[in-house]
C-alpha positions as YAML, in Angstrom:
chain: A
units: angstrom
residues:
- id: 1
  name: MET
  ca: [160.84, 231.07, 95.11]
- id: 2
  name: HIS
  ca: [160.28, 233.32, 92.10]
- id: 3
  name: LYS
  ca: [162.26, 230.94, 89.86]
- id: 4
  name: LEU
  ca: [160.26, 227.96, 91.13]
- id: 5
  name: LYS
  ca: [157.02, 229.79, 90.35]
- id: 6
  name: LYS
  ca: [158.21, 230.50, 86.79]
- id: 7
  name: ILE
  ca: [159.17, 226.86, 86.33]
- id: 8
  name: LEU
  ca: [155.75, 225.69, 87.55]
- id: 9
  name: ASN
  ca: [153.93, 228.18, 85.31]
- id: 10
  name: GLY
  ca: [156.05, 227.07, 82.38]
- id: 11
  name: ALA
  ca: [155.27, 223.44, 83.09]
- id: 12
  name: LYS
  ca: [151.55, 224.20, 83.24]
- id: 13
  name: TYR
  ca: [151.78, 226.01, 79.91]
- id: 14
  name: LEU
  ca: [153.60, 223.11, 78.27]
- id: 15
  name: LEU
  ca: [151.04, 220.70, 79.66]
- id: 16
  name: ARG
  ca: [148.20, 222.75, 78.16]
- id: 17
  name: ILE
  ca: [149.97, 222.88, 74.80]
- id: 18
  name: PHE
  ca: [150.59, 219.12, 74.96]
- id: 19
  name: LYS
  ca: [146.92, 218.40, 75.71]
- id: 20
  name: LEU
  ca: [145.76, 220.75, 72.95]
- id: 21
  name: ASN
  ca: [148.12, 219.30, 70.37]
- id: 22
  name: SER
  ca: [147.23, 215.76, 71.43]
- id: 23
  name: LYS
  ca: [143.56, 216.49, 70.81]
- id: 24
  name: LEU
  ca: [144.35, 218.06, 67.45]
- id: 25
  name: LEU
  ca: [146.53, 215.11, 66.47]
- id: 26
  name: VAL
  ca: [143.85, 212.61, 67.41]
- id: 27
  name: LYS
  ca: [141.16, 214.61, 65.65]
- id: 28
  name: ASN
  ca: [143.28, 214.93, 62.50]
- id: 29
  name: PHE
  ca: [144.02, 211.20, 62.68]
- id: 30
  name: PHE
  ca: [140.32, 210.49, 62.50]
- id: 31
  name: ASN
  ca: [139.71, 213.13, 59.84]
- id: 32
  name: PHE
  ca: [142.39, 211.78, 57.53]
- id: 33
  name: LYS
  ca: [141.97, 208.09, 58.32]
- id: 34
  name: ASN
  ca: [138.25, 207.81, 58.80]
- id: 35
  name: ASN
  ca: [137.92, 205.40, 55.89]
- id: 36
  name: ASP
  ca: [140.21, 202.98, 57.70]
- id: 37
  name: VAL
  ca: [139.14, 203.43, 61.31]
- id: 38
  name: PHE
  ca: [136.30, 201.24, 62.56]
- id: 39
  name: ALA
  ca: [135.03, 201.62, 66.11]
- id: 40
  name: ALA
  ca: [132.89, 198.90, 67.69]
- id: 41
  name: PHE
  ca: [131.25, 199.36, 71.06]
- id: 42
  name: ILE
  ca: [130.25, 197.13, 73.93]
- id: 43
  name: ASP
  ca: [128.00, 199.15, 76.19]
- id: 44
  name: LEU
  ca: [127.85, 197.57, 79.64]
- id: 45
  name: ASN
  ca: [124.83, 199.74, 80.40]
- id: 46
  name: ALA
  ca: [122.81, 197.86, 77.78]
- id: 47
  name: PHE
  ca: [123.44, 194.18, 78.28]
- id: 48
  name: ALA
  ca: [124.87, 191.98, 81.01]
- id: 49
  name: PRO
  ca: [127.99, 190.02, 79.99]
- id: 50
  name: ASN
  ca: [127.21, 186.52, 78.76]
- id: 51
  name: PHE
  ca: [128.07, 184.19, 75.90]
- id: 52
  name: ASN
  ca: [125.71, 185.98, 73.50]
- id: 53
  name: TYR
  ca: [128.64, 188.31, 72.93]
- id: 54
  name: SER
  ca: [130.29, 185.50, 70.93]
- id: 55
  name: GLU
  ca: [128.13, 186.20, 67.88]
- id: 56
  name: TYR
  ca: [128.39, 189.94, 68.43]
- id: 57
  name: LEU
  ca: [132.21, 189.86, 68.47]
- id: 58
  name: LEU
  ca: [132.44, 187.47, 65.52]
- id: 59
  name: TYR
  ca: [130.19, 189.82, 63.57]
- id: 60
  name: ILE
  ca: [132.46, 192.74, 64.44]
- id: 61
  name: LYS
  ca: [135.42, 190.65, 63.29]
- id: 62
  name: HIS
  ca: [133.78, 190.48, 59.88]
- id: 63
  name: LEU
  ca: [132.71, 194.14, 59.73]
- id: 64
  name: SER
  ca: [136.22, 195.34, 60.55]
- id: 65
  name: LEU
  ca: [138.11, 193.24, 57.99]
- id: 66
  name: ASN
  ca: [140.89, 195.32, 56.40]
- id: 67
  name: LYS
  ca: [140.12, 198.22, 58.74]
- id: 68
  name: ASN
  ca: [141.85, 199.72, 61.76]
- id: 69
  name: LEU
  ca: [139.63, 198.28, 64.50]
- id: 70
  name: PHE
  ca: [139.07, 199.86, 67.91]
- id: 71
  name: LEU
  ca: [136.84, 197.89, 70.27]
- id: 72
  name: ILE
  ca: [135.61, 200.17, 73.05]
- id: 73
  name: VAL
  ca: [134.07, 198.68, 76.19]
- id: 74
  name: LEU
  ca: [131.98, 201.41, 77.80]
- id: 75
  name: PRO
  ca: [131.65, 201.32, 81.60]
- id: 76
  name: ARG
  ca: [128.44, 200.60, 83.44]
- id: 77
  name: GLU
  ca: [127.11, 203.78, 85.01]
- id: 78
  name: GLN
  ca: [124.54, 204.71, 87.63]
- id: 79
  name: PHE
  ca: [121.69, 205.05, 85.15]
- id: 80
  name: SER
  ca: [122.07, 201.42, 84.08]
- id: 81
  name: LYS
  ca: [118.83, 199.42, 84.43]
- id: 82
  name: ILE
  ca: [119.98, 195.89, 83.57]
- id: 83
  name: ASN
  ca: [117.25, 193.66, 84.97]
- id: 84
  name: THR
  ca: [119.02, 190.34, 85.46]
- id: 85
  name: LYS
  ca: [120.76, 188.44, 88.21]
- id: 86
  name: GLU
  ca: [124.00, 190.16, 87.11]
- id: 87
  name: LYS
  ca: [122.83, 193.54, 88.38]
- id: 88
  name: LYS
  ca: [124.52, 192.63, 91.65]
- id: 89
  name: ASP
  ca: [127.98, 194.14, 91.37]
- id: 90
  name: TYR
  ca: [129.90, 191.00, 92.26]
- id: 91
  name: PHE
  ca: [128.00, 188.90, 89.71]
- id: 92
  name: PHE
  ca: [128.44, 191.55, 87.03]
- id: 93
  name: GLU
  ca: [132.17, 191.97, 87.62]
- id: 94
  name: LEU
  ca: [132.71, 188.20, 87.76]
- id: 95
  name: ARG
  ca: [131.07, 187.80, 84.37]
- id: 96
  name: ILE
  ca: [133.19, 190.57, 82.87]
- id: 97
  name: LYS
  ca: [136.31, 188.85, 84.13]
- id: 98
  name: THR
  ca: [135.42, 185.24, 83.34]
- id: 99
  name: ILE
  ca: [133.28, 185.61, 80.20]
- id: 100
  name: LEU
  ca: [133.48, 188.96, 78.40]
- id: 101
  name: LYS
  ca: [137.21, 189.64, 78.57]
- id: 102
  name: PRO
  ca: [138.22, 186.10, 77.51]
- id: 103
  name: LEU
  ca: [135.76, 186.24, 74.58]
- id: 104
  name: ILE
  ca: [137.30, 189.51, 73.43]
- id: 105
  name: GLU
  ca: [140.80, 188.03, 73.74]
- id: 106
  name: MET
  ca: [139.89, 184.90, 71.77]
- id: 107
  name: ILE
  ca: [138.04, 186.68, 68.97]
- id: 108
  name: LEU
  ca: [139.43, 190.19, 68.48]
- id: 109
  name: ASN
  ca: [142.70, 190.62, 70.35]
- id: 110
  name: LYS
  ca: [144.83, 189.87, 67.27]
- id: 111
  name: HIS
  ca: [142.68, 192.04, 65.05]
- id: 112
  name: GLY
  ca: [142.52, 195.44, 66.71]
- id: 113
  name: THR
  ca: [143.01, 197.71, 69.71]
- id: 114
  name: ILE
  ca: [140.92, 197.03, 72.82]
- id: 115
  name: ILE
  ca: [139.98, 200.00, 75.03]
- id: 116
  name: TYR
  ca: [138.32, 199.58, 78.43]
- id: 117
  name: ALA
  ca: [137.03, 203.10, 79.00]
- id: 118
  name: LYS
  ca: [136.78, 204.46, 82.52]
- id: 119
  name: ASN
  ca: [134.53, 207.34, 81.44]
- id: 120
  name: ARG
  ca: [132.04, 207.34, 78.61]
- id: 121
  name: LYS
  ca: [132.73, 210.97, 77.72]
- id: 122
  name: ASP
  ca: [136.41, 210.18, 77.07]
- id: 123
  name: MET
  ca: [135.32, 208.26, 73.96]
- id: 124
  name: LYS
  ca: [133.64, 211.26, 72.37]
- id: 125
  name: LEU
  ca: [135.83, 211.22, 69.26]
- id: 126
  name: PHE
  ca: [134.82, 207.65, 68.54]
- id: 127
  name: PHE
  ca: [131.12, 208.47, 69.01]
- id: 128
  name: GLU
  ca: [131.53, 211.25, 66.41]
- id: 129
  name: LEU
  ca: [132.79, 208.94, 63.69]
- id: 130
  name: PRO
  ca: [130.55, 208.62, 60.60]
- id: 131
  name: ASP
  ca: [127.90, 205.91, 60.85]
- id: 132
  name: ARG
  ca: [129.72, 203.70, 58.35]
- id: 133
  name: ASN
  ca: [132.76, 203.65, 60.62]
- id: 134
  name: LYS
  ca: [131.14, 202.45, 63.83]
- id: 135
  name: PHE
  ca: [128.93, 199.69, 65.20]
- id: 136
  name: PRO
  ca: [126.25, 199.97, 66.39]
- id: 137
  name: ASN
  ca: [125.97, 202.98, 64.12]
- id: 138
  name: ASP
  ca: [123.37, 204.68, 66.33]
- id: 139
  name: ILE
  ca: [125.69, 204.73, 69.37]
- id: 140
  name: SER
  ca: [126.18, 208.15, 70.93]
- id: 141
  name: LEU
  ca: [127.50, 209.80, 74.05]
- id: 142
  name: ASN
  ca: [124.06, 210.10, 75.62]
- id: 143
  name: LYS
  ca: [122.35, 207.00, 74.24]
- id: 144
  name: VAL
  ca: [122.69, 203.44, 75.48]
- id: 145
  name: SER
  ca: [122.79, 201.12, 72.49]
- id: 146
  name: PHE
  ca: [123.02, 197.43, 71.75]
- id: 147
  name: THR
  ca: [122.41, 195.58, 68.50]
- id: 148
  name: ALA
  ca: [121.70, 191.89, 69.07]
- id: 149
  name: ILE
  ca: [123.41, 189.50, 66.66]
- id: 150
  name: LYS
  ca: [121.69, 186.13, 66.59]
- id: 151
  name: SER
  ca: [123.30, 182.93, 65.41]
- id: 152
  name: LYS
  ca: [121.18, 182.95, 62.26]
- id: 153
  name: ASN
  ca: [122.59, 186.39, 61.37]
- id: 154
  name: LEU
  ca: [126.08, 184.92, 61.45]
- id: 155
  name: TYR
  ca: [125.07, 181.86, 59.41]
- id: 156
  name: GLU
  ca: [123.74, 184.09, 56.65]
- id: 157
  name: LEU
  ca: [127.02, 185.97, 56.72]
- id: 158
  name: PHE
  ca: [129.03, 182.73, 56.56]
- id: 159
  name: LYS
  ca: [126.96, 181.65, 53.56]
- id: 160
  name: LYS
  ca: [127.36, 184.98, 51.81]
- id: 161
  name: GLU
  ca: [131.12, 185.10, 52.36]
- id: 162
  name: ASN
  ca: [131.58, 181.33, 51.92]
- id: 163
  name: GLN
  ca: [133.66, 181.50, 55.09]
- id: 164
  name: LYS
  ca: [133.14, 180.54, 58.72]
- id: 165
  name: PHE
  ca: [134.48, 182.85, 61.42]
- id: 166
  name: ASN
  ca: [135.96, 180.98, 64.39]
- id: 167
  name: PHE
  ca: [137.57, 181.75, 67.71]
- id: 168
  name: ASP
  ca: [141.32, 182.22, 67.30]
- id: 169
  name: ILE
  ca: [143.64, 179.34, 68.16]
- id: 170
  name: ASN
  ca: [146.29, 180.24, 70.73]
- id: 171
  name: GLU
  ca: [149.32, 178.14, 69.89]
- id: 172
  name: ASP
  ca: [151.29, 179.50, 72.86]
- id: 173
  name: LEU
  ca: [148.63, 178.30, 75.31]
- id: 174
  name: LYS
  ca: [148.57, 174.90, 73.62]
- id: 175
  name: LEU
  ca: [152.33, 174.61, 74.10]
- id: 176
  name: PHE
  ca: [151.98, 175.74, 77.72]
- id: 177
  name: ILE
  ca: [149.39, 173.06, 78.46]
- id: 178
  name: LYS
  ca: [151.37, 170.33, 76.72]
- id: 179
  name: ALA
  ca: [154.59, 171.26, 78.53]
- id: 180
  name: ASN
  ca: [153.07, 171.59, 81.99]
- id: 181
  name: TYR
  ca: [149.99, 169.40, 82.22]
- id: 182
  name: LEU
  ca: [150.05, 166.86, 79.39]
- id: 183
  name: LYS
  ca: [153.75, 166.10, 79.11]
- id: 184
  name: ASN
  ca: [153.21, 162.47, 80.17]
- id: 185
  name: LEU
  ca: [150.11, 161.95, 78.04]
- id: 186
  name: SER
  ca: [150.32, 158.65, 76.17]
- id: 187
  name: LYS
  ca: [146.65, 158.16, 75.23]
- id: 188
  name: LYS
  ca: [144.09, 159.98, 73.13]
- id: 189
  name: LEU
  ca: [142.30, 162.70, 75.09]
- id: 190
  name: ILE
  ca: [138.57, 163.37, 75.46]
- id: 191
  name: THR
  ca: [137.00, 166.24, 77.40]
- id: 192
  name: ILE
  ca: [133.56, 166.16, 79.02]
- id: 193
  name: SER
  ca: [132.15, 169.59, 79.93]
- id: 194
  name: ILE
  ca: [129.48, 169.39, 82.60]
- id: 195
  name: LYS
  ca: [126.83, 172.07, 83.21]
- id: 196
  name: TYR
  ca: [125.42, 172.94, 86.60]
- id: 197
  name: ASN
  ca: [123.03, 175.85, 86.89]
- id: 198
  name: SER
  ca: [121.49, 176.55, 90.30]
- id: 199
  name: TYR
  ca: [118.91, 179.04, 88.98]
- id: 200
  name: ARG
  ca: [117.93, 177.06, 85.84]
- id: 201
  name: PRO
  ca: [118.16, 173.41, 86.91]
- id: 202
  name: HIS
  ca: [116.52, 172.13, 83.70]
- id: 203
  name: LEU
  ca: [119.81, 173.01, 81.94]
- id: 204
  name: ASN
  ca: [121.90, 170.77, 84.20]
- id: 205
  name: SER
  ca: [123.89, 167.78, 82.97]
- id: 206
  name: ASN
  ca: [122.93, 164.23, 83.90]
- id: 207
  name: ILE
  ca: [126.08, 163.70, 85.93]
- id: 208
  name: GLU
  ca: [125.50, 160.01, 86.70]
- id: 209
  name: GLU
  ca: [125.25, 159.12, 83.00]
- id: 210
  name: TRP
  ca: [128.41, 161.10, 82.24]
- id: 211
  name: LYS
  ca: [130.26, 159.23, 84.99]
- id: 212
  name: ILE
  ca: [129.26, 155.88, 83.45]
- id: 213
  name: PHE
  ca: [130.24, 157.09, 79.98]
- id: 214
  name: GLY
  ca: [133.60, 158.48, 81.17]
- id: 215
  name: LYS
  ca: [134.45, 155.20, 82.89]
- id: 216
  name: TRP
  ca: [133.63, 153.33, 79.68]
- id: 217
  name: LEU
  ca: [135.88, 155.66, 77.64]
- id: 218
  name: LYS
  ca: [138.78, 154.97, 80.01]
- id: 219
  name: GLN
  ca: [138.22, 151.24, 79.57]
- id: 220
  name: ARG
  ca: [138.57, 151.78, 75.82]
- id: 221
  name: GLY
  ca: [141.99, 153.36, 76.35]
- id: 222
  name: TYR
  ca: [141.17, 157.07, 76.37]
- id: 223
  name: ASP
  ca: [142.17, 159.69, 78.92]
- id: 224
  name: VAL
  ca: [139.21, 161.76, 80.11]
- id: 225
  name: ILE
  ca: [139.14, 165.27, 81.60]
- id: 226
  name: TYR
  ca: [135.95, 166.51, 83.27]
- id: 227
  name: ILE
  ca: [135.41, 170.29, 83.12]
- id: 228
  name: VAL
  ca: [132.65, 172.20, 84.88]
- id: 229
  name: ASP
  ca: [131.45, 175.78, 84.93]
- id: 230
  name: ILE
  ca: [131.96, 177.81, 88.09]
- id: 231
  name: GLU
  ca: [129.16, 176.27, 90.17]
- id: 232
  name: ASN
  ca: [129.32, 172.83, 91.88]
- id: 233
  name: GLN
  ca: [133.00, 172.43, 91.08]
- id: 234
  name: GLU
  ca: [133.98, 170.19, 93.96]
- id: 235
  name: ASN
  ca: [131.62, 167.34, 93.01]
- id: 236
  name: ILE
  ca: [132.64, 167.39, 89.32]
- id: 237
  name: LEU
  ca: [136.37, 168.02, 89.51]
- id: 238
  name: LYS
  ca: [136.88, 165.07, 91.85]
- id: 239
  name: LEU
  ca: [135.90, 162.80, 88.94]
- id: 240
  name: ASN
  ca: [139.30, 163.59, 87.41]
- id: 241
  name: THR
  ca: [142.39, 161.51, 88.04]
- id: 242
  name: PRO
  ca: [145.06, 163.38, 90.08]
- id: 243
  name: GLU
  ca: [147.21, 164.05, 87.02]
- id: 244
  name: PHE
  ca: [144.41, 166.09, 85.39]
- id: 245
  name: TYR
  ca: [142.93, 167.75, 88.46]
- id: 246
  name: THR
  ca: [144.86, 171.03, 88.18]
- id: 247
  name: LEU
  ca: [144.28, 171.40, 84.44]
- id: 248
  name: ALA
  ca: [140.56, 170.64, 84.87]
- id: 249
  name: THR
  ca: [140.30, 173.24, 87.64]
- id: 250
  name: ILE
  ca: [142.04, 175.95, 85.62]
- id: 251
  name: SER
  ca: [139.94, 175.13, 82.54]
- id: 252
  name: SER
  ca: [136.78, 175.52, 84.59]
- id: 253
  name: PHE
  ca: [137.66, 179.13, 85.42]
- id: 254
  name: ASP
  ca: [139.72, 180.23, 82.42]
- id: 255
  name: LEU
  ca: [137.98, 180.10, 79.04]
- id: 256
  name: GLU
  ca: [141.19, 180.65, 77.09]
- id: 257
  name: ILE
  ca: [142.82, 177.63, 78.72]
- id: 258
  name: ARG
  ca: [139.64, 175.64, 78.13]
- id: 259
  name: LYS
  ca: [139.61, 176.57, 74.44]
- id: 260
  name: ALA
  ca: [143.28, 175.54, 74.09]
- id: 261
  name: LEU
  ca: [142.49, 172.23, 75.81]
- id: 262
  name: TYR
  ca: [139.61, 171.66, 73.38]
- id: 263
  name: ASP
  ca: [142.04, 172.33, 70.53]
- id: 264
  name: LEU
  ca: [144.40, 169.65, 71.89]
- id: 265
  name: SER
  ca: [141.73, 167.00, 72.48]
- id: 266
  name: ASN
  ca: [140.71, 164.28, 70.05]
- id: 267
  name: LEU
  ca: [137.03, 164.72, 70.88]
- id: 268
  name: ASN
  ca: [135.02, 167.08, 73.10]
- id: 269
  name: PHE
  ca: [131.68, 166.29, 74.71]
- id: 270
  name: SER
  ca: [129.59, 169.03, 76.30]
- id: 271
  name: THR
  ca: [126.09, 169.65, 77.56]
- id: 272
  name: SER
  ca: [124.62, 172.55, 75.61]
- id: 273
  name: GLY
  ca: [125.06, 175.95, 77.24]
- id: 274
  name: GLY
  ca: [127.05, 179.17, 77.09]
- id: 275
  name: SER
  ca: [130.60, 177.81, 77.04]
- id: 276
  name: ALA
  ca: [129.68, 175.29, 74.33]
- id: 277
  name: GLN
  ca: [130.01, 178.20, 71.91]
- id: 278
  name: LEU
  ca: [133.78, 177.73, 72.14]
- id: 279
  name: LEU
  ca: [133.11, 174.51, 70.23]
- id: 280
  name: PHE
  ca: [130.38, 175.77, 67.89]
- id: 281
  name: TYR
  ca: [132.74, 178.34, 66.37]
- id: 282
  name: SER
  ca: [135.74, 176.06, 65.95]
- id: 283
  name: ASN
  ca: [137.00, 173.18, 63.83]
- id: 284
  name: ASN
  ca: [137.28, 170.92, 66.88]
- id: 285
  name: ASN
  ca: [135.63, 167.51, 66.98]
- id: 286
  name: TYR
  ca: [132.62, 167.72, 69.29]
- id: 287
  name: VAL
  ca: [129.31, 166.28, 70.45]
- id: 288
  name: ILE
  ca: [126.86, 168.69, 72.12]
- id: 289
  name: THR
  ca: [124.05, 167.04, 74.09]
- id: 290
  name: LYS
  ca: [120.68, 168.20, 75.39]
- id: 291
  name: PHE
  ca: [120.44, 170.96, 72.81]
- id: 292
  name: ILE
  ca: [116.83, 171.32, 73.88]
- id: 293
  name: SER
  ca: [116.49, 171.09, 77.64]
- id: 294
  name: ILE
  ca: [112.73, 171.61, 77.95]
- id: 295
  name: GLU
  ca: [110.53, 168.75, 76.72]
- id: 296
  name: ASP
  ca: [107.37, 170.87, 76.33]
- id: 297
  name: LYS
  ca: [107.36, 171.95, 72.67]
- id: 298
  name: ASP
  ca: [105.13, 174.93, 73.45]
- id: 299
  name: ALA
  ca: [107.41, 176.26, 76.19]
- id: 300
  name: VAL
  ca: [109.39, 179.47, 75.84]
- id: 301
  name: GLY
  ca: [112.61, 180.65, 77.45]
- id: 302
  name: THR
  ca: [116.19, 179.44, 77.63]
- id: 303
  name: GLY
  ca: [116.53, 175.84, 76.48]
- id: 304
  name: SER
  ca: [113.10, 175.71, 74.76]
- id: 305
  name: LEU
  ca: [112.57, 174.60, 71.17]
- id: 306
  name: LYS
  ca: [110.95, 177.93, 70.24]
- id: 307
  name: ASN
  ca: [113.81, 179.95, 71.69]
- id: 308
  name: ILE
  ca: [116.48, 177.87, 69.96]
- id: 309
  name: GLN
  ca: [114.74, 177.88, 66.58]
- id: 310
  name: ASP
  ca: [114.32, 181.65, 66.78]
- id: 311
  name: GLU
  ca: [118.03, 182.01, 67.58]
- id: 312
  name: LEU
  ca: [119.30, 179.54, 64.98]
- id: 313
  name: GLY
  ca: [116.84, 179.94, 62.14]
- id: 314
  name: PHE
  ca: [116.70, 176.23, 61.28]
- id: 315
  name: SER
  ca: [114.53, 173.27, 62.24]
- id: 316
  name: GLN
  ca: [114.75, 170.70, 65.00]
- id: 317
  name: ASN
  ca: [117.26, 167.86, 64.50]
- id: 318
  name: GLN
  ca: [119.21, 169.74, 61.85]
- id: 319
  name: GLN
  ca: [122.93, 170.32, 62.33]
- id: 320
  name: PHE
  ca: [124.65, 173.69, 62.11]
- id: 321
  name: PRO
  ca: [124.86, 174.68, 58.43]
- id: 322
  name: PHE
  ca: [128.64, 175.15, 58.72]
- id: 323
  name: SER
  ca: [129.43, 172.07, 60.85]
- id: 324
  name: LEU
  ca: [131.97, 169.40, 59.94]
- id: 325
  name: LYS
  ca: [131.21, 165.67, 59.83]
- id: 326
  name: THR
  ca: [132.93, 165.26, 63.20]
- id: 327
  name: GLN
  ca: [130.75, 167.92, 64.84]
- id: 328
  name: LYS
  ca: [127.30, 166.93, 66.06]
- id: 329
  name: ILE
  ca: [124.51, 168.34, 68.20]
- id: 330
  name: LEU
  ca: [121.95, 166.06, 69.88]
- id: 331
  name: TRP
  ca: [118.61, 167.83, 70.21]
- id: 332
  name: ASP
  ca: [116.81, 165.37, 72.48]
- id: 333
  name: PRO
  ca: [116.41, 166.60, 76.10]
- id: 334
  name: LYS
  ca: [117.04, 162.96, 77.10]
- id: 335
  name: SER
  ca: [120.17, 162.52, 74.97]
- id: 336
  name: GLU
  ca: [122.41, 162.33, 78.05]
- id: 337
  name: ASN
  ca: [122.13, 158.59, 78.53]
- id: 338
  name: PHE
  ca: [124.89, 156.04, 78.20]
- id: 339
  name: SER
  ca: [123.40, 154.25, 75.21]
- id: 340
  name: THR
  ca: [123.03, 157.43, 73.12]
- id: 341
  name: LEU
  ca: [126.44, 158.73, 74.15]
- id: 342
  name: LYS
  ca: [128.10, 155.44, 73.26]
- id: 343
  name: ASP
  ca: [126.41, 155.18, 69.85]
- id: 344
  name: THR
  ca: [127.30, 158.79, 69.00]
- id: 345
  name: PHE
  ca: [130.88, 158.21, 70.12]
- id: 346
  name: TYR
  ca: [131.21, 155.21, 67.75]
- id: 347
  name: GLU
  ca: [129.82, 157.35, 64.91]
- id: 348
  name: ILE
  ca: [132.31, 160.18, 65.43]
- id: 349
  name: GLU
  ca: [135.26, 157.93, 66.29]
- id: 350
  name: SER
  ca: [134.93, 156.21, 62.91]
- id: 351
  name: LEU
  ca: [135.42, 159.58, 61.19]
- id: 352
  name: ILE
  ca: [138.40, 160.85, 63.19]
...
């Protein structure tokens, strides 16, 4: 019994020494390497997960070039006062799983270390980094912080650097899709991404017009895959032929698979909305419809002209300043009609 007690006491001593030395090693690492280390934070107490993190993460990708990047996702805690529909736990967790984590994987996974912290206080050493080595630079242990990065902020950066920052291309996922879901593909492929939003119906796609357009594309010898966001899946996915049903279903839930499918397709159509950002920040051929979804020019809010111009920093009917000739946005709220879709298709097809 006495020997066992000595062994246990010895083990406790070694554990204390190990913890102490670990802290010293980590602290020295930061002291000696603080010019290389760059810590970026996502504070889940500040902002509900949505596609606005695309610009935020792309901006971090630029800030951390040639540095040792640590992206730290701070947990949501009891004092959080996020006033959106996502404050319900199941909505919030679903958006972390289906939006935030895939965005991180597609933008930063190859460029740094990702830490999902269980406790805010465990990240103290990162909070204590010099301001030049962290973003947002006012982040602290006891302060919730978020710095919004708008699209126009990124465009200025692209112009300054003469370089566009895109989502990464996952060649392994492309091979996986080709081997398992497109192995018998003999035609050119077009995707149509449908939007259905139960709480903002003005953002919804004109499904009947897309059905007519998809049927016309098939008559022209193209294969068509319909993708939908998480809501109203049954009615949209059934538009797919049996050979594409599984891939369309997976792509509706998994953004990384969807992005790889976009990369494999000859042309991608999508109603404007969150997931369309996978196309905005890519070199894929695309047409984005209904860029404005509210006809009233004096309206405010999501889908309004004022909101979009404030976000983008350029005027109505202009294209993205970094877009390719085979990338086009249609501003008209009524652009989802067969005639417009057909004419735009002819325009892009002639350039591919």
